[in-house]
N, C-alpha and C positions, 0 to 999 in steps of 0.2 A: 715755426715747423720745426720740430728733432731734426737733429743732427742723425742720423741712422747710426755714424761709424762710434763717433764720442758723446751721443748723446745732449750734446750742447744746444741750447733751445737757440741760441742767435744766429740764422742764416740767412741768405740775401740770395733773393730774383734775379740770376745773371742772363736769363731767356725767355721768352714766354712767347709761345704759337700756339693757332689752333688746331688741333686734330684733323685728321681729314675729314672725318664725318663733320665736325663741326660742332657737336656736343661735350667737347672736355674743351679744357686747357692745359697743355704739355709745359710744365715747368723746369727750368735747368734751376737748378738750386748748386749756392758753395755754401759749406761750414766755416766761421767766422776762424773759429778755436784752431780744425786743425784741416783746413782748407781740401778737403774733399770734397768732391761735387757727386751730386745725386739728383735725381729726376722725379718730380710728381704730376701730379693730374689733378687736374680740379674739373669736378663735374655738378651740377642742377643733382638734388637728392630728387628721386621720384617715388610719391607717395602713392601704395597701390592702395586704390578703390575697391572696395567689395561690391558686388550688387547683392541685393537682397530680394529672392524671388518670391513670386506670389506666396510659394507654401514654404515659405521661411529660411527656407536651405540659401546658403553663400556661394558665392562663386567671384573669382579674382575677374573684374573688368578686360572685355577683351572686344578690342575695336571690328576684328575680324565677321565677329558675330552682326555688329551693327551695317558693317559695309556688305557681308553676305546678303542681311533680311533686304537693306535697299537696292543692289543689282537686281534681286529677285523680284521686287516692287516696280520697280523700272525695266522689266525685261522687253522687246519689242517697241520700245518708246524711244523718240527722239532725246535723248537726254545722254551727255556727254559724259565718262568713266571720270573726268576731270572734277563736273559737276557735282558726281558724290563724294570722290576723294574729297571735296571741300566742305560737301555737308558733315562728311563724318568727322573729319576735322574740327569743327567748327563746335558740333556736339561734344568732342572728347577735350575739348580745348575749355567748354564751358562746365563742363561733369567737372573737372582739375581746377578750375578757381573755383570754383565751391569751396574748396579745401574740408569736405567730408571724406571719410574712410569708406561712409559703408552710403548707398543709394540706392532707391528702389528701383527695381524692374519698369513697375508702371511710369516712374517719371521718365524715364529714357525711354519708353513706346511713347508718351504723350508729344516731349522733343523731337523724334522720329518723325513722326506724323505735323507736327508742325513745321519740318523742315521742309515734308515732299508738300505739304498744301500750298508752299513758294515755286518748288521747281517742276511740278508735272499732279496735276489734279487725279489722271488715270493714278498712277502711282500712288498716291496718297488712298485714295478708296480700296486699292487692291490691297495694299500695308495695314489698312484697318480692318476690311473684311477680316484677315487673318486673327491681328491684335485682336481685335474685340471680339471676335469668335463668333463674324453675324451667322443668324441660323438660318434668317428666309428670308425672301426677296425684300420683303418691307423693310427691313430693318438697313438692307442695301437704300432702298427708297430713299428712306428718311435720309439716311447719309450725305444721299448726295443733294438730295433738298437743300440741308443743312449749306453743303457746299455751293450752294448756287442761290442760295438767300447771302450769303456774305460775300461771293462777287459781285452781284448787284450794288452791293453796302461802297 
């Protein structure tokens, strides 16, 4: 780390501690040449994830959209908010671990449905009906039959 006062490259860390949020490390440094002290912060560089929509447009990933969609699907269901937040965290972590700069919205939708299937089957069918744009009762019945078929196995 270069000294901001004399541009010397040799500096030493004299104190390190986590910031209050815990997302960065604050370091006090001292220049070996001029002896002046300064503070630096070290944090993980976050990659911006872009979502490619069905129409080909792109927008930045927004976890609140996933959270709101799942909350809506789980409305009036015995699903704790902590469980919903855990699902959203898992999805977001999984997407970030892919190390891709862009991801299809359809892939995110499928991830959400897989997690909802484990969390609450009614919420899953609600979400799927909107996501897959069910147009009639028969489509609902087919989806429920598929759900019942996997539950029996």
